[in-house]
Every structure is written in C-alpha cells, then in structure tokens.
C-alpha positions in Angstrom: -2.0 15.8 14.6 -1.1 12.2 14.0 1.8 11.3 11.7 0.2 10.1 8.4 2.2 7.6 6.5 2.0 5.7 3.2 2.7 2.0 3.6 4.4 0.4 0.5 4.3 -3.4 0.6 6.8 -4.3 -2.2 9.3 -7.1 -2.4 11.0 -6.0 -5.6 13.9 -3.6 -4.8 13.7 -2.1 -8.3 10.0 -1.4 -8.0 10.5 0.0 -4.5 13.2 2.4 -5.8 11.0 3.4 -8.8 8.1 4.1 -6.5 10.2 6.2 -4.1 11.7 8.2 -7.0 8.2 8.7 -8.4 7.0 10.0 -5.1 9.9 12.5 -5.0 9.3 13.5 -8.6 5.6 14.0 -7.9 6.3 16.1 -4.7 4.6 13.6 -2.4 6.1 14.4 1.0 4.4 11.9 3.2 6.7 9.5 5.0 6.8 6.1 3.3 7.1 3.0 5.4 8.4 0.1 3.2 7.8 -3.5 4.2 9.1 -6.2 1.9 6.9 -9.3 2.4 3.4 -10.2 3.5 4.5 -11.4 6.9 6.3 -8.2 7.6 3.3 -6.2 6.5 1.1 -8.0 8.9 3.6 -7.5 11.7 3.6 -3.8 10.9 -0.1 -3.4 10.9 -0.7 -5.5 14.0 2.3 -4.1 15.9 4.0 -7.4 16.5 7.5 -8.8 16.0 10.0 -6.1 14.9 7.1 -3.6 15.0 5.8 -4.3 18.5 7.0 -0.9 19.6 5.8 1.0 16.6 4.5 4.5 17.5 0.8 4.4 18.0 0.4 8.0 16.7 1.0 6.9 13.1 -2.0 6.8 10.9 -1.8 4.9 7.6 -3.2 7.2 4.9 -3.0 4.5 2.2 -1.5 1.1 1.6 0.1 0.4 -1.8 0.0 -3.4 -1.9 1.8 -5.7 -4.3 0.1 -9.1 -4.8 3.1 -11.4 -5.5 4.8 -11.3 -2.1 7.0 -13.9 -0.3 5.8 -15.6 2.9 2.2 -14.2 2.8 0.8 -13.1 -0.5 -0.9 -9.8 -1.0 -4.4 -11.1 -1.2 -3.9 -12.8 2.2 -2.6 -9.5 3.6 -5.7 -7.8 2.3 -7.9 -10.5 3.7 -6.3 -10.0 7.2 -6.6 -6.2 7.1 -10.3 -6.4 6.2 -11.0 -9.0 8.9 -9.7 -6.9 11.7 -11.6 -4.0 13.3 -8.4 -2.0 13.7 -7.4 -2.0 10.0 -10.6 -2.7 8.0 -11.1 1.0 7.0 -7.5 1.7 5.8 -7.6 2.4 2.1 -5.7 -0.3 0.2 -4.6 0.2 -3.4 -3.4 -3.0 -5.1 -0.4 -1.9 -7.2 0.8 -4.9 -9.2 2.2 -6.1 -12.4 -0.3 -8.9 -12.6 -2.5 -8.9 -15.7 -4.7 -11.8 -14.4 -8.4 -10.9 -14.3 -8.8 -13.3 -11.4 -6.5 -11.2 -9.3 -8.5 -8.1 -10.1 -11.8 -9.8 -9.2 -10.4 -11.4 -6.0 -8.8 -8.1 -4.9 -12.0 -6.2 -5.2 -13.9 -9.1 -3.7 -11.7 -8.9 -0.6 -12.2 -5.2 -0.2 -9.5 -3.4 -2.2 -10.3 0.3 -2.7 -8.5 0.4 -6.0 -6.5 -1.8 -8.4 -3.7 -0.3 -10.5 -1.4 -2.2 -12.9 2.2 -1.0 -12.7 3.1 0.7 -16.0 6.4 -0.6 -17.4 7.5 2.9 -18.8 9.0 5.1 -16.1 7.2 8.3 -17.3 3.9 6.5 -17.2 4.8 5.0 -13.8 5.5 8.5 -12.4 2.2 9.8 -13.8 0.3 6.9 -12.2 2.0 7.6 -8.9 1.2 11.3 -9.2 -2.4 10.6 -9.8 -2.5 8.1 -7.0 -1.0 10.7 -4.7 -3.3 13.4 -5.8 -6.4 11.3 -5.2 -5.5 9.2 -2.1 -3.5 11.9 -0.3 -5.3 15.0 -1.4 -8.9 14.5 -2.7 -10.0 11.4 -0.8 -11.6 11.9 2.6 -10.2 9.2 4.8 -12.3 7.5 7.6 -11.7 9.1 11.0 -9.2 7.2 13.2 
C-alpha cells in the first residue's frame, strides 16, 4: 500500500502551525508534507531540486493550497498541476484567507476541487479542518494512481 500524504502549501508559519494543531486535534493521522512557497511546491510535485529523490511510493491524498505564496502564486501552482498528466487528478483544496470573488472564480476555473476560506477563530478553524479531513480523507473516493 502506498504511503498517502497530505501536502500543505503554506508560507505563513502561524497558519501552518494552526493547521498542524487542527489536524492533531481532529485525529487526522496522515503524514503531512509542508512546502512553504509555490516554487517548492512545484519541485515537490515534479520531483526536482531538493525533492529529486522523493520516494515514488508516496501518493498525495489531497493538496491544501494557499493562494498568496512567494515565488510562484497558488493559482500558478494549480495551473501547473492541472496541466501535467502526472498531477492533474490530485484533489486540490484552495485554503486561503482571500475574500476576493475573482480568486474563487479563477480557482475553480483552473480546476480546484474545493475553495475554503480560512476561519479566523481557532475553534472554527479546527472544525473546518475536521470536516475537510472527514470528506477528503474518509468519504471521497480518490482517482486510482
């Protein structure tokens, strides 16, 4: 059985820690790979740079993608994932603090599977993560790899 991972693409250290705490609090036990900018995310998914020797047995269960990223923004990461045969079926959930309707429309237009605005309140944040985990890691039937 391949090692299933959650990939968190998040440049904000506080949001990263909140997300990891929310995973623990929600009993989500999947391994989480954290990449902190869009260029690092692309290197991870396409096994280049620091990730050239990444284990091929890893299967990304879901990507939690922030939009406002350094180097390469989240929408460009999504565009690259959807353009490549190797990554086009990976579920991508945009998880952002953006309240811009154009980000929502562009995200779905580029093939995002879901768009979630980060709640400011920690209790609401934990509940949102719990629900994301329940759906994407439990209920959702992922495409075969």
